[in-house]
C-alpha positions as CSV (number, residue, x, y, z in Angstrom):
1,M,8.7,-18.2,-0.8
2,L,6.4,-16.5,1.9
3,V,4.2,-13.7,0.5
4,V,3.5,-11.2,3.3
5,G,0.9,-8.5,2.9
6,I,1.4,-5.4,5.1
7,A,-1.5,-3.1,5.2
8,G,-2.7,-0.3,7.5
9,P,-4.0,3.3,7.2
10,A,-1.7,6.4,6.3
11,G,1.0,6.9,8.8
12,S,1.0,3.5,10.4
13,G,4.6,3.0,9.2
14,K,4.0,0.4,6.4
15,S,6.8,1.7,4.2
16,T,9.4,2.4,6.8
17,V,8.8,-1.2,8.4
18,C,9.1,-2.7,4.8
19,R,12.3,-0.7,4.0
20,L,13.8,-2.0,7.2
21,L,12.9,-5.5,6.7
22,S,14.0,-5.5,3.1
23,R,17.5,-5.0,4.0
24,R,17.7,-8.6,5.2
25,P,19.0,-11.2,2.6
26,G,16.2,-12.7,0.5
27,F,13.6,-10.1,1.5
28,V,12.0,-7.9,-1.3
29,H,9.6,-4.9,-0.9
30,L,7.0,-4.5,-3.4
31,D,5.1,-1.1,-3.1
32,C,1.6,-1.1,-4.4
33,D,1.4,2.7,-4.6
34,R,4.4,2.5,-7.1
35,L,2.6,-0.2,-9.0
36,A,-0.5,2.1,-9.2
37,W,1.5,5.1,-10.3
38,E,3.1,2.9,-13.1
39,T,-0.4,2.3,-14.4
40,Y,-1.0,6.1,-14.6
41,E,1.8,6.7,-17.2
42,P,0.9,7.9,-20.7
43,N,1.7,4.4,-21.9
44,G,0.2,2.7,-18.9
45,P,-3.0,0.6,-19.0
46,A,-5.1,3.1,-16.7
47,Y,-4.1,6.3,-18.4
48,G,-6.9,6.6,-20.9
49,A,-9.5,5.4,-18.4
50,L,-8.5,7.9,-15.9
51,I,-8.7,10.8,-18.4
52,A,-12.1,9.4,-19.6
53,T,-13.4,9.3,-16.1
54,F,-11.9,12.3,-14.3
55,G,-11.2,14.8,-17.2
56,R,-8.3,16.4,-18.6
57,G,-8.1,18.6,-15.5
58,I,-6.0,15.9,-13.9
59,L,-3.1,16.2,-16.4
60,T,0.2,18.0,-16.0
61,Q,1.3,20.6,-18.8
62,G,3.4,17.7,-20.1
63,G,0.4,15.5,-20.5
64,G,1.0,13.0,-17.6
65,I,-1.4,12.4,-14.8
66,D,-1.0,14.9,-12.0
67,R,-1.1,12.6,-8.9
68,A,-1.6,15.5,-6.6
69,K,-4.5,16.8,-8.5
70,L,-6.1,13.4,-8.9
71,G,-5.6,12.7,-5.1
72,K,-7.2,15.9,-4.1
73,L,-10.3,15.1,-6.3
74,V,-10.7,11.6,-4.9
75,L,-9.7,11.9,-1.3
76,T,-12.7,14.1,-0.4
77,D,-15.2,12.2,-2.5
78,P,-16.0,8.5,-1.8
79,E,-17.7,7.9,-5.1
80,K,-14.9,9.3,-7.1
81,R,-12.5,7.3,-4.9
82,R,-14.4,4.0,-5.8
83,R,-14.2,4.8,-9.4
84,L,-10.5,5.4,-9.2
85,E,-10.1,2.2,-7.4
86,A,-12.3,0.2,-9.8
87,I,-9.9,1.4,-12.7
88,V,-6.6,0.9,-10.9
89,H,-6.9,-2.0,-8.3
90,P,-7.5,-4.8,-10.9
91,L,-4.4,-3.7,-12.7
92,V,-2.5,-3.5,-9.5
93,A,-3.7,-7.1,-8.6
94,E,-2.4,-8.3,-11.9
95,R,0.9,-6.9,-11.3
96,I,1.2,-8.4,-7.8
97,R,0.5,-11.8,-9.2
98,S,3.2,-11.2,-11.9
99,E,5.7,-9.9,-9.3
100,I,5.0,-12.9,-7.1
101,V,6.0,-15.2,-10.0
102,G,9.1,-13.2,-10.9
103,A,10.2,-13.0,-7.2
104,R,9.8,-16.8,-6.8
105,E,11.9,-17.3,-9.9
106,R,14.6,-15.2,-8.5
107,G,14.9,-17.0,-5.4
108,T,13.2,-14.5,-3.2
109,R,12.6,-16.0,0.4
110,V,10.0,-13.2,1.6
111,L,8.1,-10.8,-0.6
112,L,6.7,-8.0,1.4
113,V,3.6,-6.5,-0.4
114,E,2.7,-3.1,0.9
115,G,-0.5,-1.3,0.4
116,A,-3.1,0.5,2.5
117,L,-6.1,-1.2,0.8
118,L,-4.6,-4.7,0.3
119,F,-7.1,-6.4,2.4
120,H,-10.2,-4.1,1.6
121,S,-10.1,-4.0,-2.2
122,P,-12.4,-6.6,-3.7
123,H,-10.1,-6.8,-6.7
124,V,-7.0,-8.2,-4.7
125,P,-7.6,-11.8,-3.6
126,R,-6.6,-12.6,0.0
127,E,-5.3,-16.0,-1.1
128,L,-2.3,-14.2,-2.5
129,F,-0.9,-13.8,1.0
130,H,0.5,-16.3,3.2
131,L,0.7,-13.9,6.1
132,P,-1.5,-10.9,6.1
133,I,-0.4,-8.3,8.6
134,W,-2.3,-5.1,9.6
135,L,-0.3,-2.2,11.3
136,E,-2.5,-0.3,13.8
137,A,-1.7,3.0,15.5
138,P,-3.8,5.8,17.0
139,E,-4.8,8.6,14.8
140,E,-2.8,11.3,16.7
141,V,0.5,9.2,16.2
142,R,-0.2,8.7,12.5
143,R,-1.0,12.5,12.1
144,A,2.3,13.3,13.7
145,R,4.2,10.9,11.4
146,L,2.6,12.3,8.3
147,R,3.4,15.9,9.3
148,A,7.0,14.9,10.2
149,A,7.3,13.4,6.6
150,G,6.6,16.8,5.3
151,L,2.9,16.3,4.1
152,P,0.8,19.5,4.0
153,E,-1.7,19.9,6.8
154,E,-4.6,19.7,4.4
155,V,-3.5,16.7,2.5
156,T,-2.7,14.9,6.0
157,E,-6.2,15.6,7.3
158,D,-7.7,14.5,4.0
159,R,-5.9,11.2,4.0
160,L,-6.7,10.5,7.7
161,A,-10.4,11.4,7.1
162,A,-10.6,9.1,3.9
163,Q,-9.3,6.2,5.8
164,R,-11.0,6.7,9.2
165,E,-13.4,3.8,8.7
166,L,-10.6,1.4,7.7
167,R,-10.6,-1.5,10.1
168,P,-8.5,-4.8,10.0
169,P,-10.5,-7.7,8.6
170,P,-10.8,-10.6,11.2
171,W,-8.5,-12.8,9.1
172,V,-5.4,-10.7,9.5
173,T,-2.8,-10.4,12.3
174,V,-2.8,-7.0,13.9
175,V,0.5,-5.5,15.0
176,D,0.6,-2.4,17.4
177,A,2.6,0.1,15.2
178,T,2.7,2.8,18.0
179,P,6.4,2.1,18.9
180,P,9.3,3.3,16.8
181,P,9.6,1.6,13.4
182,E,12.6,-0.5,14.5
183,E,10.5,-2.2,17.1
184,V,7.6,-2.6,14.8
185,A,9.9,-4.2,12.3
186,R,11.1,-6.7,14.9
187,R,7.6,-7.7,15.7
188,V,6.8,-8.4,12.1
189,L,10.0,-10.2,11.6
190,S,9.1,-12.5,14.6
191,L,5.8,-13.2,12.8
192,I,7.6,-13.9,9.6
193,Q,10.1,-16.2,11.3
194,G,7.0,-18.1,12.9
195,A,5.3,-18.6,9.6
196,R,8.6,-19.8,8.1
197,G,9.0,-22.4,10.9
198,G,11.7,-20.3,12.7
199,S,13.8,-19.3,9.8
200,G,14.0,-15.8,8.3
């Protein structure tokens, strides 16, 4: 089984490209945002630590973690963002390892692991990925995509600002994600086929 890491800043098209590729037989998409959100659940492993760190102001009326409130809190404060990542990223890395084992047992051919900070978090070992791919697109392109997806302007600008310093590490393969997602998906598929010796 080939484990492909798909990273890149907000609006680079990670989710869309992964969804397109996961339509292929044997391809499975693992979204690290979803894994992180699952740790926020009231019975999840991050729930207590998040409340202890950021206060009860991040809770909904029903007692769940309000992701929008938490996001607003950390996006504009690098120190709070680091504290959030220190809580959540080790848990996500543990889940990635578990999902890799399960996917291999189910006969998955290609596991697409998507996450903006996959290659920047000290808690996620690069050795997990056979093929690390970074999607790169100019900020104006990413801004337009985020707005087209319905993201409020303030949230869009906060996300872009928070990830403005993100650069691809030297050990990843960079793919130009400026073209339409279908074309980007074809380019990524070509890299996967190359890594699998022409199959895929």
